[in-house]
Structure formats: C-alpha cells, structure tokens
N, CA, C and O atoms as a GROMACS GRO file, in nm:
protein
  476
    1UNK      N    1   4.619   5.613  13.522
    1UNK     CA    2   4.757   5.566  13.523
    1UNK      C    3   4.768   5.446  13.432
    1UNK      O    4   4.686   5.354  13.440
    2UNK      N    5   4.868   5.446  13.346
    2UNK     CA    6   4.895   5.337  13.253
    2UNK      C    7   4.993   5.242  13.319
    2UNK      O    8   5.099   5.286  13.364
    3UNK      N    9   4.961   5.115  13.325
    3UNK     CA   10   5.045   5.017  13.393
    3UNK      C   11   5.109   4.925  13.290
    3UNK      O   12   5.042   4.877  13.198
    4UNK      N   13   5.238   4.901  13.306
    4UNK     CA   14   5.312   4.813  13.216
    4UNK      C   15   5.390   4.713  13.299
    4UNK      O   16   5.455   4.751  13.396
    5UNK      N   17   5.385   4.586  13.262
    5UNK     CA   18   5.466   4.484  13.328
    5UNK      C   19   5.603   4.486  13.262
    5UNK      O   20   5.615   4.452  13.144
    6UNK      N   21   5.705   4.522  13.335
    6UNK     CA   22   5.838   4.542  13.279
    6UNK      C   23   5.927   4.418  13.293
    6UNK      O   24   6.036   4.417  13.234
    7UNK      N   25   5.887   4.316  13.367
    7UNK     CA   26   5.963   4.192  13.379
    7UNK      C   27   6.105   4.216  13.428
    7UNK      O   28   6.127   4.290  13.524
    8UNK      N   29   6.203   4.151  13.361
    8UNK     CA   30   6.342   4.156  13.404
    8UNK      C   31   6.403   4.295  13.395
    8UNK      O   32   6.497   4.326  13.468
    9UNK      N   33   6.350   4.379  13.307
    9UNK     CA   34   6.405   4.514  13.292
    9UNK      C   35   6.370   4.603  13.409
    9UNK      O   36   6.423   4.714  13.418
   10UNK      N   37   6.285   4.558  13.497
   10UNK     CA   38   6.238   4.642  13.608
   10UNK      C   39   6.352   4.689  13.699
   10UNK      O   40   6.341   4.795  13.760
   11UNK      N   41   6.459   4.613  13.708
   11UNK     CA   42   6.568   4.650  13.796
   11UNK      C   43   6.640   4.777  13.755
   11UNK      O   44   6.710   4.836  13.838
   12UNK      N   45   6.625   4.823  13.632
   12UNK     CA   46   6.695   4.942  13.587
   12UNK      C   47   6.610   5.069  13.594
   12UNK      O   48   6.657   5.176  13.557
   13UNK      N   49   6.487   5.057  13.641
   13UNK     CA   50   6.402   5.176  13.647
   13UNK      C   51   6.452   5.274  13.751
   13UNK      O   52   6.512   5.236  13.852
   14UNK      N   53   6.425   5.402  13.726
   14UNK     CA   54   6.466   5.506  13.818
   14UNK      C   55   6.357   5.534  13.920
   14UNK      O   56   6.254   5.465  13.919
   15UNK      N   57   6.375   5.631  14.005
   15UNK     CA   58   6.282   5.659  14.113
   15UNK      C   59   6.149   5.717  14.065
   15UNK      O   60   6.058   5.733  14.146
   16UNK      N   61   6.134   5.748  13.937
   16UNK     CA   62   6.007   5.798  13.885
   16UNK      C   63   5.900   5.690  13.877
   16UNK      O   64   5.787   5.718  13.838
   17UNK      N   65   5.936   5.568  13.913
   17UNK     CA   66   5.843   5.456  13.904
   17UNK      C   67   5.830   5.389  14.040
   17UNK      O   68   5.925   5.382  14.117
   18UNK      N   69   5.711   5.341  14.067
   18UNK     CA   70   5.686   5.268  14.191
   18UNK      C   71   5.661   5.122  14.156
   18UNK      O   72   5.577   5.091  14.070
   19UNK      N   73   5.734   5.034  14.222
   19UNK     CA   74   5.718   4.891  14.195
   19UNK      C   75   5.607   4.833  14.281
   19UNK      O   76   5.589   4.870  14.397
   20UNK      N   77   5.533   4.741  14.222
   20UNK     CA   78   5.430   4.667  14.294
   20UNK      C   79   5.423   4.528  14.232
   20UNK      O   80   5.348   4.505  14.137
   21UNK      N   81   5.500   4.435  14.288
   21UNK     CA   82   5.503   4.297  14.238
   21UNK      C   83   5.544   4.289  14.090
   21UNK      O   84   5.482   4.216  14.014
   22UNK      N   85   5.644   4.360  14.049
   22UNK     CA   86   5.694   4.354  13.912
   22UNK      C   87   5.617   4.439  13.814
   22UNK      O   88   5.648   4.436  13.694
   23UNK      N   89   5.518   4.514  13.859
   23UNK     CA   90   5.441   4.603  13.772
   23UNK      C   91   5.481   4.746  13.806
   23UNK      O   92   5.488   4.783  13.923
   24UNK      N   93   5.506   4.825  13.705
   24UNK     CA   94   5.550   4.962  13.726
   24UNK      C   95   5.447   5.059  13.672
   24UNK      O   96   5.386   5.036  13.568
   25UNK      N   97   5.430   5.168  13.744
   25UNK     CA   98   5.332   5.269  13.705
   25UNK      C   99   5.406   5.398  13.670
   25UNK      O  100   5.494   5.443  13.743
   26UNK      N  101   5.369   5.453  13.559
   26UNK     CA  102   5.425   5.582  13.521
   26UNK      C  103   5.371   5.686  13.619
   26UNK      O  104   5.252   5.688  13.648
   27UNK      N  105   5.458   5.771  13.668
   27UNK     CA  106   5.415   5.870  13.767
   27UNK      C  107   5.413   6.012  13.712
   27UNK      O  108   5.419   6.109  13.788
   28UNK      N  109   5.405   6.026  13.580
   28UNK     CA  110   5.385   6.160  13.526
   28UNK      C  111   5.254   6.214  13.581
   28UNK      O  112   5.155   6.140  13.589
   29UNK      N  113   5.252   6.339  13.617
   29UNK     CA  114   5.130   6.400  13.667
   29UNK      C  115   5.030   6.418  13.553
   29UNK      O  116   5.067   6.426  13.436
   30UNK      N  117   4.902   6.423  13.588
   30UNK     CA  118   4.797   6.439  13.488
   30UNK      C  119   4.819   6.563  13.402
   30UNK      O  120   4.793   6.561  13.282
   31UNK      N  121   4.869   6.672  13.465
   31UNK     CA  122   4.894   6.796  13.391
   31UNK      C  123   5.006   6.776  13.288
   31UNK      O  124   4.999   6.828  13.177
   32UNK      N  125   5.109   6.701  13.328
   32UNK     CA  126   5.219   6.673  13.237
   32UNK      C  127   5.172   6.587  13.120
   32UNK      O  128   5.206   6.613  13.005
   33UNK      N  129   5.093   6.484  13.151
   33UNK     CA  130   5.038   6.400  13.045
   33UNK      C  131   4.956   6.483  12.947
   33UNK      O  132   4.971   6.469  12.826
   34UNK      N  133   4.870   6.569  13.000
   34UNK     CA  134   4.785   6.653  12.915
   34UNK      C  135   4.869   6.744  12.827
   34UNK      O  136   4.835   6.767  12.710
   35UNK      N  137   4.978   6.796  12.880
   35UNK     CA  138   5.066   6.884  12.802
   35UNK      C  139   5.132   6.808  12.688
   35UNK      O  140   5.139   6.858  12.575
   36UNK      N  141   5.182   6.688  12.716
   36UNK     CA  142   5.245   6.608  12.612
   36UNK      C  143   5.144   6.564  12.506
   36UNK      O  144   5.177   6.558  12.387
   37UNK      N  145   5.022   6.533  12.548
   37UNK     CA  146   4.917   6.496  12.453
   37UNK      C  147   4.888   6.614  12.361
   37UNK      O  148   4.870   6.596  12.241
   38UNK      N  149   4.882   6.735  12.418
   38UNK     CA  150   4.853   6.854  12.339
   38UNK      C  151   4.966   6.888  12.241
   38UNK      O  152   4.940   6.941  12.133
   39UNK      N  153   5.090   6.857  12.278
   39UNK     CA  154   5.205   6.890  12.194
   39UNK      C  155   5.239   6.783  12.090
   39UNK      O  156   5.322   6.806  12.003
   40UNK      N  157   5.174   6.668  12.100
   40UNK     CA  158   5.203   6.557  12.009
   40UNK      C  159   5.072   6.501  11.957
   40UNK      O  160   4.965   6.556  11.984
   41UNK      N  161   5.080   6.392  11.884
   41UNK     CA  162   4.958   6.326  11.841
   41UNK      C  163   4.937   6.194  11.914
   41UNK      O  164   4.865   6.106  11.866
   42UNK      N  165   5.000   6.179  12.030
   42UNK     CA  166   4.987   6.059  12.111
   42UNK      C  167   4.876   6.074  12.215
   42UNK      O  168   4.842   6.184  12.256
   43UNK      N  169   4.820   5.961  12.255
   43UNK     CA  170   4.722   5.958  12.363
   43UNK      C  171   4.796   5.960  12.497
   43UNK      O  172   4.918   5.944  12.500
   44UNK      N  173   4.723   5.978  12.606
   44UNK     CA  174   4.787   5.977  12.737
   44UNK      C  175   4.847   5.840  12.769
   44UNK      O  176   4.951   5.832  12.833
   45UNK      N  177   4.782   5.733  12.725
   45UNK     CA  178   4.837   5.599  12.746
   45UNK      C  179   4.967   5.581  12.668
   45UNK      O  180   5.062   5.519  12.717
   46UNK      N  181   4.972   5.633  12.547
   46UNK     CA  182   5.094   5.622  12.466
   46UNK      C  183   5.207   5.706  12.527
   46UNK      O  184   5.322   5.664  12.526
   47UNK      N  185   5.174   5.824  12.579
   47UNK     CA  186   5.276   5.906  12.646
   47UNK      C  187   5.329   5.833  12.768
   47UNK      O  188   5.449   5.834  12.793
   48UNK      N  189   5.241   5.770  12.845
   48UNK     CA  190   5.284   5.694  12.962
   48UNK      C  191   5.378   5.581  12.922
   48UNK      O  192   5.480   5.559  12.988
   49UNK      N  193   5.345   5.509  12.816
   49UNK     CA  194   5.430   5.401  12.768
   49UNK      C  195   5.564   5.455  12.719
   49UNK      O  196   5.668   5.396  12.746
   50UNK      N  197   5.562   5.568  12.647
   50UNK     CA  198   5.687   5.630  12.602
   50UNK      C  199   5.772   5.673  12.721
   50UNK      O  200   5.894   5.660  12.717
   51UNK      N  201   5.709   5.723  12.826
   51UNK     CA  202   5.783   5.766  12.945
   51UNK      C  203   5.851   5.647  13.012
   51UNK      O  204   5.966   5.657  13.053
   52UNK      N  205   5.781   5.535  13.024
   52UNK     CA  206   5.842   5.415  13.080
   52UNK      C  207   5.961   5.370  12.995
   52UNK      O  208   6.067   5.338  13.048
   53UNK      N  209   5.943   5.369  12.866
   53UNK     CA  210   6.051   5.330  12.774
   53UNK      C  211   6.168   5.426  12.785
   53UNK      O  212   6.284   5.384  12.789
   54UNK      N  213   6.139   5.555  12.789
   54UNK     CA  214   6.243   5.657  12.802
   54UNK      C  215   6.325   5.636  12.930
   54UNK      O  216   6.448   5.642  12.927
   55UNK      N  217   6.258   5.610  13.040
   55UNK     CA  218   6.328   5.591  13.166
   55UNK      C  219   6.419   5.469  13.162
   55UNK      O  220   6.529   5.470  13.219
   56UNK      N  221   6.375   5.364  13.096
   56UNK     CA  222   6.462   5.246  13.080
   56UNK      C  223   6.585   5.281  12.997
   56UNK      O  224   6.696   5.242  13.032
   57UNK      N  225   6.565   5.353  12.887
   57UNK     CA  226   6.678   5.392  12.802
   57UNK      C  227   6.774   5.485  12.875
   57UNK      O  228   6.895   5.471  12.862
   58UNK      N  229   6.721   5.579  12.952
   58UNK     CA  230   6.806   5.678  13.017
   58UNK      C  231   6.884   5.620  13.134
   58UNK      O  232   6.975   5.686  13.186
   59UNK      N  233   6.852   5.500  13.176
   59UNK     CA  234   6.926   5.438  13.285
   59UNK      C  235   7.004   5.315  13.239
   59UNK      O  236   7.047   5.235  13.321
   60UNK      N  237   7.022   5.300  13.107
   60UNK     CA  238   7.087   5.181  13.054
   60UNK      C  239   7.239   5.192  13.047
   60UNK      O  240   7.305   5.092  13.017
   61UNK      N  241   7.294   5.307  13.073
   61UNK     CA  242   7.438   5.327  13.064
   61UNK      C  243   7.509   5.244  13.171
   61UNK      O  244   7.466   5.240  13.286
   62UNK      N  245   7.616   5.179  13.133
   62UNK     CA  246   7.691   5.096  13.228
   62UNK      C  247   7.752   5.179  13.341
   62UNK      O  248   7.786   5.124  13.446
   63UNK      N  249   7.767   5.308  13.321
   63UNK     CA  250   7.821   5.395  13.426
   63UNK      C  251   7.716   5.424  13.533
   63UNK      O  252   7.747   5.482  13.637
   64UNK      N  253   7.591   5.386  13.506
   64UNK     CA  254   7.478   5.404  13.598
   64UNK      C  255   7.459   5.550  13.638
   64UNK      O  256   7.430   5.581  13.754
   65UNK      N  257   7.475   5.636  13.542
   65UNK     CA  258   7.449   5.778  13.563
   65UNK      C  259   7.297   5.795  13.561
   65UNK      O  260   7.235   5.780  13.456
   66UNK      N  261   7.238   5.826  13.674
   66UNK     CA  262   7.092   5.831  13.687
   66UNK      C  263   7.045   5.976  13.683
   66UNK      O  264   7.003   6.032  13.785
   67UNK      N  265   7.053   6.038  13.565
   67UNK     CA  266   7.015   6.178  13.552
   67UNK      C  267   6.884   6.197  13.478
   67UNK      O  268   6.839   6.311  13.462
   68UNK      N  269   6.822   6.089  13.432
   68UNK     CA  270   6.696   6.100  13.360
   68UNK      C  271   6.708   6.155  13.220
   68UNK      O  272   6.610   6.202  13.162
   69UNK      N  273   6.828   6.150  13.164
   69UNK     CA  274   6.853   6.195  13.027
   69UNK      C  275   6.919   6.083  12.947
   69UNK      O  276   6.987   5.997  13.003
   70UNK      N  277   6.897   6.084  12.817
   70UNK     CA  278   6.960   5.985  12.730
   70UNK      C  279   7.084   6.049  12.669
   70UNK      O  280   7.075   6.150  12.599
   71UNK      N  281   7.201   5.988  12.697
   71UNK     CA  282   7.323   6.037  12.634
   71UNK      C  283   7.347   5.960  12.504
   71UNK      O  284   7.270   5.871  12.469
   72UNK      N  285   7.451   5.996  12.434
   72UNK     CA  286   7.475   5.937  12.303
   72UNK      C  287   7.503   5.787  12.311
   72UNK      O  288   7.460   5.713  12.222
   73UNK      N  289   7.572   5.741  12.412
   73UNK     CA  290   7.600   5.597  12.422
   73UNK      C  291   7.472   5.519  12.452
   73UNK      O  292   7.453   5.410  12.398
   74UNK      N  293   7.385   5.572  12.536
   74UNK     CA  294   7.256   5.507  12.564
   74UNK      C  295   7.169   5.504  12.437
   74UNK      O  296   7.101   5.405  12.410
   75UNK      N  297   7.174   5.612  12.361
   75UNK     CA  298   7.098   5.619  12.236
   75UNK      C  299   7.149   5.516  12.136
   75UNK      O  300   7.071   5.449  12.069
   76UNK      N  301   7.281   5.504  12.128
   76UNK     CA  302   7.344   5.408  12.037
   76UNK      C  303   7.303   5.266  12.073
   76UNK      O  304   7.270   5.187  11.985
   77UNK      N  305   7.304   5.232  12.202
   77UNK     CA  306   7.263   5.099  12.247
   77UNK      C  307   7.116   5.076  12.214
   77UNK      O  308   7.078   4.967  12.171
   78UNK      N  309   7.032   5.177  12.236
   78UNK     CA  310   6.888   5.164  12.208
   78UNK      C  311   6.861   5.134  12.061
   78UNK      O  312   6.767   5.063  12.028
   79UNK      N  313   6.944   5.187  11.973
   79UNK     CA  314   6.928   5.162  11.830
   79UNK      C  315   6.991   5.031  11.786
   79UNK      O  316   6.975   4.989  11.671
   80UNK      N  317   7.064   4.966  11.876
   80UNK     CA  318   7.123   4.837  11.845
   80UNK      C  319   7.258   4.844  11.778
   80UNK      O  320   7.305   4.746  11.721
   81UNK      N  321   7.322   4.959  11.783
   81UNK     CA  322   7.456   4.974  11.725
   81UNK      C  323   7.560   4.934  11.827
   81UNK      O  324   7.555   4.979  11.942
   82UNK      N  325   7.654   4.850  11.787
   82UNK     CA  326   7.756   4.804  11.878
   82UNK      C  327   7.893   4.865  11.849
   82UNK      O  328   7.986   4.851  11.928
   83UNK      N  329   7.906   4.933  11.737
   83UNK     CA  330   8.033   4.998  11.704
   83UNK      C  331   8.057   5.115  11.799
   83UNK      O  332   7.963   5.176  11.849
   84UNK      N  333   8.183   5.144  11.823
   84UNK     CA  334   8.218   5.253  11.914
   84UNK      C  335   8.159   5.385  11.866
   84UNK      O  336   8.102   5.460  11.945
   85UNK      N  337   8.172   5.414  11.740
   85UNK     CA  338   8.120   5.538  11.684
   85UNK      C  339   8.047   5.508  11.554
   85UNK      O  340   8.084   5.417  11.481
   86UNK      N  341   7.945   5.586  11.528
   86UNK     CA  342   7.869   5.570  11.405
   86UNK      C  343   7.822   5.707  11.359
   86UNK      O  344   7.756   5.779  11.434
   87UNK      N  345   7.857   5.744  11.237
   87UNK     CA  346   7.815   5.873  11.184
   87UNK      C  347   7.663   5.882  11.176
   87UNK      O  348   7.605   5.988  11.198
   88UNK      N  349   7.599   5.769  11.144
   88UNK     CA  350   7.453   5.765  11.137
   88UNK      C  351   7.391   5.796  11.274
   88UNK      O  352   7.302   5.880  11.284
   89UNK      N  353   7.439   5.729  11.376
   89UNK     CA  354   7.387   5.752  11.512
   89UNK      C  355   7.416   5.895  11.555
   89UNK      O  356   7.330   5.961  11.614
   90UNK      N  357   7.536   5.943  11.526
   90UNK     CA  358   7.572   6.081  11.562
   90UNK      C  359   7.474   6.181  11.501
   90UNK      O  360   7.428   6.272  11.570
   91UNK      N  361   7.443   6.165  11.376
   91UNK     CA  362   7.356   6.260  11.305
   91UNK      C  363   7.213   6.253  11.358
   91UNK      O  364   7.151   6.357  11.381
   92UNK      N  365   7.160   6.134  11.376
   92UNK     CA  366   7.024   6.120  11.430
   92UNK      C  367   7.017   6.179  11.571
   92UNK      O  368   6.921   6.248  11.605
   93UNK      N  369   7.119   6.151  11.652
   93UNK     CA  370   7.123   6.207  11.788
   93UNK      C  371   7.121   6.360  11.783
   93UNK      O  372   7.047   6.423  11.859
   94UNK      N  373   7.200   6.419  11.694
   94UNK     CA  374   7.204   6.564  11.681
   94UNK      C  375   7.069   6.622  11.639
   94UNK      O  376   7.031   6.730  11.685
   95UNK      N  377   6.998   6.551  11.553
   95UNK     CA  378   6.866   6.598  11.510
   95UNK      C  379   6.765   6.596  11.624
   95UNK      O  380   6.681   6.686  11.634
   96UNK      N  381   6.772   6.495  11.710
   96UNK     CA  382   6.678   6.484  11.821
   96UNK      C  383   6.715   6.577  11.935
   96UNK      O  384   6.627   6.630  12.003
   97UNK      N  385   6.844   6.598  11.958
   97UNK     CA  386   6.892   6.687  12.065
   97UNK      C  387   6.876   6.833  12.020
   97UNK      O  388   6.973   6.898  11.981
   98UNK      N  389   6.755   6.881  12.028
   98UNK     CA  390   6.719   7.012  11.974
   98UNK      C  391   6.800   7.126  12.037
   98UNK      O  392   6.840   7.218  11.967
   99UNK      N  393   6.823   7.121  12.168
   99UNK     CA  394   6.895   7.231  12.234
   99UNK      C  395   7.046   7.211  12.236
   99UNK      O  396   7.118   7.290  12.296
  100UNK      N  397   7.095   7.105  12.171
  100UNK     CA  398   7.238   7.079  12.157
  100UNK      C  399   7.315   7.074  12.289
  100UNK      O  400   7.427   7.123  12.298
  101UNK      N  401   7.252   7.014  12.393
  101UNK     CA  402   7.321   7.004  12.521
  101UNK      C  403   7.392   6.869  12.540
  101UNK      O  404   7.451   6.844  12.645
  102UNK      N  405   7.385   6.783  12.437
  102UNK     CA  406   7.451   6.654  12.445
  102UNK      C  407   7.366   6.544  12.507
  102UNK      O  408   7.414   6.433  12.530
  103UNK      N  409   7.240   6.575  12.534
  103UNK     CA  410   7.148   6.478  12.593
  103UNK      C  411   7.011   6.490  12.526
  103UNK      O  412   6.976   6.595  12.472
  104UNK      N  413   6.935   6.381  12.529
  104UNK     CA  414   6.798   6.384  12.480
  104UNK      C  415   6.707   6.384  12.602
  104UNK      O  416   6.704   6.287  12.679
  105UNK      N  417   6.632   6.492  12.619
  105UNK     CA  418   6.536   6.502  12.729
  105UNK      C  419   6.407   6.431  12.690
  105UNK      O  420   6.389   6.394  12.574
  106UNK      N  421   6.318   6.411  12.786
  106UNK     CA  422   6.191   6.347  12.754
  106UNK      C  423   6.111   6.433  12.657
  106UNK      O  424   6.044   6.380  12.569
  107UNK      N  425   6.116   6.565  12.672
  107UNK     CA  426   6.047   6.654  12.578
  107UNK      C  427   6.096   6.630  12.435
  107UNK      O  428   6.015   6.614  12.343
  108UNK      N  429   6.228   6.626  12.417
  108UNK     CA  430   6.286   6.603  12.284
  108UNK      C  431   6.249   6.464  12.232
  108UNK      O  432   6.223   6.446  12.113
  109UNK      N  433   6.248   6.367  12.322
  109UNK     CA  434   6.214   6.230  12.287
  109UNK      C  435   6.071   6.221  12.234
  109UNK      O  436   6.046   6.158  12.131
  110UNK      N  437   5.978   6.283  12.306
  110UNK     CA  438   5.836   6.280  12.264
  110UNK      C  439   5.817   6.354  12.133
  110UNK      O  440   5.747   6.306  12.044
  111UNK      N  441   5.878   6.472  12.120
  111UNK     CA  442   5.860   6.549  11.997
  111UNK      C  443   5.916   6.476  11.875
  111UNK      O  444   5.854   6.476  11.769
  112UNK      N  445   6.033   6.414  11.890
  112UNK     CA  446   6.091   6.342  11.777
  112UNK      C  447   6.009   6.216  11.745
  112UNK      O  448   5.990   6.184  11.628
  113UNK      N  449   5.962   6.147  11.846
  113UNK     CA  450   5.880   6.029  11.824
  113UNK      C  451   5.748   6.069  11.753
  113UNK      O  452   5.699   5.997  11.667
  114UNK      N  453   5.693   6.183  11.791
  114UNK     CA  454   5.570   6.231  11.732
  114UNK      C  455   5.590   6.265  11.584
  114UNK      O  456   5.504   6.235  11.500
  115UNK      N  457   5.703   6.327  11.553
  115UNK     CA  458   5.734   6.364  11.415
  115UNK      C  459   5.759   6.239  11.330
  115UNK      O  460   5.715   6.232  11.215
  116UNK      N  461   5.830   6.141  11.386
  116UNK     CA  462   5.867   6.021  11.311
  116UNK      C  463   5.758   5.915  11.306
  116UNK      O  464   5.765   5.823  11.224
  117UNK      N  465   5.658   5.927  11.391
  117UNK     CA  466   5.551   5.827  11.397
  117UNK      C  467   5.461   5.836  11.274
  117UNK      O  468   5.432   5.944  11.224
  118UNK      N  469   5.418   5.720  11.227
  118UNK     CA  470   5.327   5.716  11.111
  118UNK      C  471   5.182   5.723  11.153
  118UNK      O  472   5.093   5.713  11.069
  119UNK      N  473   5.157   5.740  11.280
  119UNK     CA  474   5.020   5.744  11.332
  119UNK      C  475   4.944   5.862  11.277
  119UNK      O  476   4.827   5.881  11.310
   0.00000   0.00000   0.00000
C-alpha cells in the first residue's frame, strides 16, 4: 500500500480512502493495481499516487457530486482555468473521455496520463 500525506486536502477525499491521523491509503486492490501496471508504464506506487490524485480531482466540484468521476468543470479547475468555457479545455477533455460519456473515469485518466507521460 502506497501512503501519501494529503494535509488540508484530506477533507475532500471520498470513501475509497481510510484516514489515519491525516495520512490516507489508497485502497485499490492488488489485482486492480496489477492490471493498471500492465496497461500502462507506471509502477504500482505511481498508480496508487495517481488514484489518490484522481479521487481528489473527482470530488473537487462545488456541487459535491461524489460519483468518483471527473466532469468537465472539475477537469477545468484541475488545469487551472478560471474562465467559464475554454475551447482548449473542451478539446483536451474530449480526447481523454474515450467513451464520450461526459466524464473521465480512472481508466481513462491512467491511460491518458500514460500516453502523455515522458517516462
């Protein structure tokens, strides 16, 4: 299990994480980690860190929709865009949202990060 100290951001984590004195543990199962490692060029520790980051992003919406998916507004905030709409953000979001359901799943997140990573 990969452990990350999330500090003040810990309050926005979803139920996929267990708190222990401000330290959060990724709870992806070993089989899930192995599958993501096989499908990407990331290590299991990197997948765990990406999962923690993904969960923070997917719960950042002010509407507090806790569905474990990143919508376009959460994606826009993650990229640091403050404008209401951005053609750049729209296009990047569409490229990552492979199944065109209007959300970025963790699978899509890992695959796009793997493709864009210089590792």
